C-alpha positions in Angstrom: 124.0 132.0 64.4 126.2 130.6 61.6 127.9 128.2 64.1 124.5 126.9 65.2 123.5 126.4 61.6 126.7 124.5 60.8 126.2 122.4 63.9 122.7 121.5 62.9 123.9 120.7 59.4 126.6 118.5 60.9 124.0 116.6 62.9 121.9 116.0 59.8 124.9 114.9 57.8 125.9 112.5 60.5 122.6 110.9 61.1 119.9 111.8 58.6 120.1 108.5 56.7 120.1 106.3 59.8 117.2 108.3 61.2 115.1 107.3 58.2 116.1 103.7 58.7 114.8 103.0 62.2 113.9 104.5 65.5 116.4 104.4 68.4 119.0 106.0 70.6 122.4 107.0 69.2 125.4 108.9 70.3 128.6 110.1 68.6 131.4 112.7 68.8 132.0 115.3 66.1 134.5 118.1 66.3 134.9 117.5 70.0 131.2 117.8 70.8 129.3 114.8 72.2 125.8 114.3 70.7 123.2 111.8 72.0 119.7 111.7 70.4 116.7 109.6 69.7 114.7 109.4 66.5 111.1 108.5 65.9 108.9 108.4 62.9 105.6 110.3 63.3 103.6 109.9 60.1 105.8 111.4 57.3 108.1 113.3 59.7 111.2 112.0 61.3 111.7 113.7 64.7 115.3 113.9 66.1 115.6 115.0 69.7 118.8 115.1 71.8 121.5 116.9 73.7 125.0 118.0 73.1 127.8 118.4 75.6 128.1 120.7 77.4 124.3 120.9 77.8 122.8 122.1 74.5 119.5 120.7 73.3 118.0 120.2 69.9 114.8 119.1 68.2 114.7 118.6 64.5 111.9 117.5 62.1 112.9 116.0 58.8 110.3 116.0 56.1 110.2 116.4 52.3 114.0 116.9 52.1 113.9 119.8 54.6 115.0 120.0 58.2 113.3 122.4 60.6 113.6 122.8 64.3 115.7 124.3 67.1 119.3 124.0 68.1 120.2 125.5 71.5 116.8 127.4 71.5 117.7 129.0 68.1 115.4 128.2 65.1 117.1 126.4 62.2 115.8 125.5 58.7 117.8 124.0 55.8 117.6 121.3 53.1 118.8 117.8 53.9 122.4 117.6 52.6 123.2 115.0 49.9 125.4 112.2 51.3 128.4 111.2 49.3 129.7 107.6 49.4 132.6 107.3 51.8 136.0 106.5 50.3 136.2 103.0 49.1 132.4 102.6 48.8 130.8 102.1 45.4 127.5 103.8 44.7 124.7 101.5 43.6 123.0 102.1 40.3 119.9 100.1 41.3 
């Protein structure tokens, strides 16, 4: 269960900000696991649906700073992690 929660948190860290920006298909590799997913905005909710290799599925709903959904048929719920600027990036004060 802990591993599933960390995987879901990793997903959110990796794509929560882009998910808010626009709908679309995306894929990436993290810790040796391939993720491919789509995002769509439904009212105030961002829905993230996809698959992992080797064959896991997930569906996450992001709303009001909270993520709820399923990862490999297991329920998950956690707050959206705060993204820190990458090395070399300067945070904007605007």
